[in-house]
C-alpha positions, -999 to +999 in steps of 0.1 A: -670+500+571-652+470+569-619+478+546-616+514+566-611+488+593-587+468+581-566+498+566-569+511+602-550+482+615-528+476+584-515+511+594-509+505+635-496+468+626-471+486+601-462+515+625-455+492+653-432+459+629-410+484+611-396+520+603-397+523+569-434+532+569-460+561+553-495+565+564-521+584+543-548+593+567-576+624+567-584+645+598-594+617+616-563+608+625-568+631+657-595+612+669-589+585+700-577+550+687-567+526+717-532+529+736-504+516+717-486+503+744-516+479+755-520+472+720-485+460+710-481+440+748-512+421+734-496+408+706-492+372+701-460+363+686-460+325+668-425+313+654-421+276+633-405+253+658-412+270+691-431+258+716-462+268+720-497+252+735-527+248+712-550+257+741-532+288+748-530+299+711-570+297+714-575+318+747-548+342+736-572+346+704-601+354+721-588+376+749-573+395+718-610+398+704-607+372+679-641+352+673-637+317+668-661+310+637-658+272+617-678+283+594-680+317+582-639+326+578-637+365+575-613+389+588-608+388+626-624+353+629-602+322+635-617+283+629-602+250+644-599+215+630-578+195+652-543+205+659-549+227+627-559+267+637-564+290+609-563+328+617-576+358+596-561+386+614-576+420+614-546+437+595-551+414+563-574+422+534-566+387+511-543+361+532-552+339+563-526+317+581-528+282+591-506+269+622-503+236+624-491+219+659-471+186+668-477+183+700-470+217+721-450+225+690-459+248+662-445+226+631-455+248+607-470+280+593-483+289+562-502+317+547-533+305+524-561+314+505-591+324+529-612+313+500-602+283+488-577+269+514-550+268+488-518+269+510-493+299+493-467+301+512-448+287+544-438+313+565-410+311+596-429+335+621-461+354+623-471+385+645-507+386+653-519+419+664-554+424+684-587+422+667-595+459+683-573+485+690-595+490+723-581+455+737-580+456+773-561+432+798-585+412+827-565+433+853-575+467+839-605+458+827-615+449+860-605+484+871-622+501+842-650+487+848-651+499+885-643+531+873-675+533+852-694+519+880-687+543+904-687+570+876-728+561+873-733+562+907-723+599+911-740+606+875-774+589+881-786+614+913-773+647+896-802+637+864-822+630+891-820+664+910-824+681+875-856+659+873-845+639+841-858+606+855-863+593+819-825+605+812-815+584+842-834+553+835-816+554+798-781+557+809-786+535+837-801+506+816-774+516+790-746+513+810-755+484+826-758+465+797-725+476+785-704+467+813-724+430+814-709+431+779-675+441+791-675+413+818-685+383+797-666+391+763-645+419+770-662+444+747-691+461+737-707+488+710-696+518+714-666+506+737-643+539+725-668+560+747-652+542+776-618+549+766-609+573+799-617+540+820-599+515+798-567+534+797-565+550+829-564+583+818-574+617+841-610+636+832-596+661+802-562+645+797-559+640+755-570+606+743-542+578+723-542+589+685-531+573+653-502+599+659-489+582+691-484+550+669-454+570+652-418+570+667-407+603+678-389+611+647-417+611+622-421+636+595-456+649+589-471+666+555-501+687+558-518+686+524-536+715+512-530+729+547-545+763+543-580+744+546-568+713+567-549+734+596-586+753+604-601+720+605-581+702+629-587+734+654-626+732+649-631+690+649-627+692+685-653+724+694-675+703+669-673+669+684-674+685+723-711+702+709-723+666+699-712+646+725-726+673+748-761+667+740-758+625+742-741+630+776-772+656+789-802+631+775-787+602+791-772+584+763-735+585+776-719+590+808-696+623+809-664+604+804-674+598+767-667+638+761-628+626+767-634+601+740-626+632+716-604+644+690-569+660+701-574+700+705-552+724+687-525+726+715-526+685+720-522+683+680-490+706+680-476+690+709-472+654+691-460+667+659-422+669+657-412+676+618-438+690+598-441+704+562-474+726+550-478+718+513-503+744+498-503+768+466-519+796+491-506+790+527-521+808+552-510+829+582-505+800+605-485+783+585-465+809+569-457+820+604-449+788+619-423+783+590-406+812+599-397+820+563-385+785+553-405+784+524-396+764+490-419+770+463-423+739+439-437+761+405-418+736+380-439+708+370-422+671+360-445+675+326-434+709+320-470+724+325-480+759+327-499+776+354-532+781+328-538+814+307-564+839+328-586+860+309-611+888+321-643+896+303-674+914+310-703+902+331-729+909+308-736+883+284-713+860+305-738+831+297-742+831+259-704+839+260-694+806+278-719+787+258-699+791+231-663+785+250-675+757+260-690+741+227-654+747+215-638+726+245-663+699+240-654+696+206-616+689+213-627+662+236-621+685+270-640+689+302-655+723+321-656+735+351-678+768+359-679+779+399-707+801+406-717+820+438-754+802+446-768+767+447-799+788+430-777+802+402-761+769+399-794+750+393-807+777+368-773+773+349-773+738+346-809+739+334-804+766+311-777+747+289-794+711+293-822+728+277-797+742+248-786+702+241-754+705+268-742+678+290-746+695+324-743+682+359-738+705+392-723+699+425-735+713+461-736+712+496-760+680+497-744+661+476-725+634+496-683+628+495-688+593+477-716+605+453-693+636+445-668+616+435-685+591+413-699+625+395-665+639+389-655+601+374-685+606+353-673+638+339-637+623+328-654+595+314-669+617+295-708+610+303-712+649+303-690+678+295-696+705+318-698+705+358-713+735+379-703+744+413-703+769+443-672+759+469-666+725+456-645+733+428-617+742+446-588+719+465-580+685+457-602+682+427-578+670+393-593+665+366-565+661+334-596+662+312-602+700+322-595+725+293-615+753+306-626+771+338-650+797+339-654+818+371-687+835+373-694+873+393-651+872+396-657+904+409-680+899+440-652+903+468-659+878+499-652+840+510-660+824+474-638+849+457-611+859+478-572+860+470-571+821+480-605+806+469-592+820+432-559+810+430-569+776+438-600+776+415-574+787+387-553+758+395-578+734+383-573+744+350-529+735+359-535+699+344-541+707+309-518+720+284-551+735+267-556+752+301-576+783+301-598+802+329-621+830+322-632+854+348-663+871+342-667+907+360-676+942+356-645+954+372-611+941+388-605+935+423-577+933+447-587+894+451-586+893+414-553+918+408-535+890+427-547+859+413-538+872+378-504+884+391-494+855+407-505+834+382-484+852+356-457+850+376-457+816+381-462+811+340-431+834+335-410+810+358-419+781+340-416+793+306-383+806+313-377+771+328-385+749+294-371+770+272-335+766+289-341+729+293-361+725+260-390+713+276-420+706+259-453+707+282-474+674+283-510+670+297-510+648+327-522+613+320-541+600+350-559+566+352-595+570+358-604+546+388-631+523+396-663+536+409-664+543+448-702+524+450-689+492+433-657+491+458-670+505+491-709+509+488-721+474+475-729+451+504-726+421+472-709+417+444-714+396+413-691+369+404-687+375+365-681+346+345-653+347+322-667+358+290-658+338+259-634+354+234-646+373+208-656+351+174-652+368+144-659+341+119-695+349+112-681+389+102-681+391+062-645+399+048-660+431+036-663+444+070-634+433+084-614+467+080-643+487+096-642+462+123-605+468+126-610+503+127-631+501+152-615+481+176-581+500+171-597+531+184-610+513+216-577+502+222-560+536+220-589+550+239-580+521+264-546+527+266-546+563+271-569+556+300-539+532+311-566+508+311-535+480+299-553+448+302-582+461+281-566+473+254-538+439+253-572+421+247-582+442+217-550+438+206-551+405+206-593+405+185-574+429+158-544+403+155-572+375+149-591+396+125-559+406+103-549+368+101-584+361+085-575+391+064-551+373+050-562+340+048-544+324+079-557+301+099-568+315+138-545+307+166-575+304+186 
């Protein structure tokens, strides 16, 4: 993904060039990345008024894996027009830079629009970071190539001795092709699989990661730590199992196993200061914190934890149907969590037959599609979302007024203390939030979740009373679709739409039109779509002028 690659370069550049940096990363931050010392050593520093030969800059750009392209100017490329070189750094999203020479001196550096070429701002200096995190100096690259060849010569007899002739042929042709690419261009597809050779590490040593780009005194926050910490521990084993298959079948050299995520002990060794954030911290976090635990129970909006009620499992489908109808009339959404995929499908199908707008989430739905479904729920395209284990951490839906947990008394992974508390928390974004547990009897997990929620509510109520706070529902903008942002391989350039023409509207219809536009304006403002609200406001003003018999200002 080109946008993610740009963000990665922007993050490492920020870490190496300044100290006031916040990086938001997924678990992928423990995967291998180019060595920070090599990356920073190959930095190109330009300054207006300083001596710097034009040909030397061109050579350095190619050496740091920028591509010359005089026709298609995009991220990671540069173009040359006489004594003018335009560069589109890999860390930039929407700016290019124009470097103008006078002889062997940099006369001027300008930030430009890469599409129009329009000069935006003159700058004094420019640091150009390499076009790839795996960029390697020529001497180091030559040593790496010899090391790759030596490993190949050692590996081929091993495969042949096991009568894996096809695998040996595959590995030999693939590796020699990669070596030729490295010799000629300095990079190849899948260059990260040779990272051990490129960085000169010994077998088994941890790879350089994003964490090594941070200074030693950095602070790490681990969000939803009860889930994230086990993920960190599991990444190493999962990656190794997948890579072993590639190595055994001759797709990669054994050194590819060292292009891996950190194991848990390596991760711990790179962490200096850490804050675990979770509504349900696990045993590991509690032990590591040594009882230095801070509860953040009070919310800035004054919201309370939701009310939780327990109802009999018998007749739960019809009872829930009635509750959903009540919430739908109030413009609120409902989340329903079941134990099995079959139950989620059957419940969704039943409610659809009853005329309800329902969708369900399951493990076959990929991440981006899941985000799109949640976005559609928030927009009101449907009212009920049914899921299994996907309605827990990180699902932030302010419009949610009801969470229903079916079979709450079936103890296990999906109905544990952690799962119940996390699922109950999905209703804590709206003042109307209610949670219904459908069960025939109370379990230990249910008792814990009920008592914990009630304990938090009492603290929150006491604080609100003491400070005169009235709870307010969370207001959160609905982001544009990830499909539009990330997945499209093209986009449509929309011609500016003409302003609404109201000269044809009958004077008797103007009040109705004003009322319709006012509703749209308030809805847009509620969703924090202020530009759209402003456009609607201008249309309303125009109609009111017509109503009063005034001339249009258009």
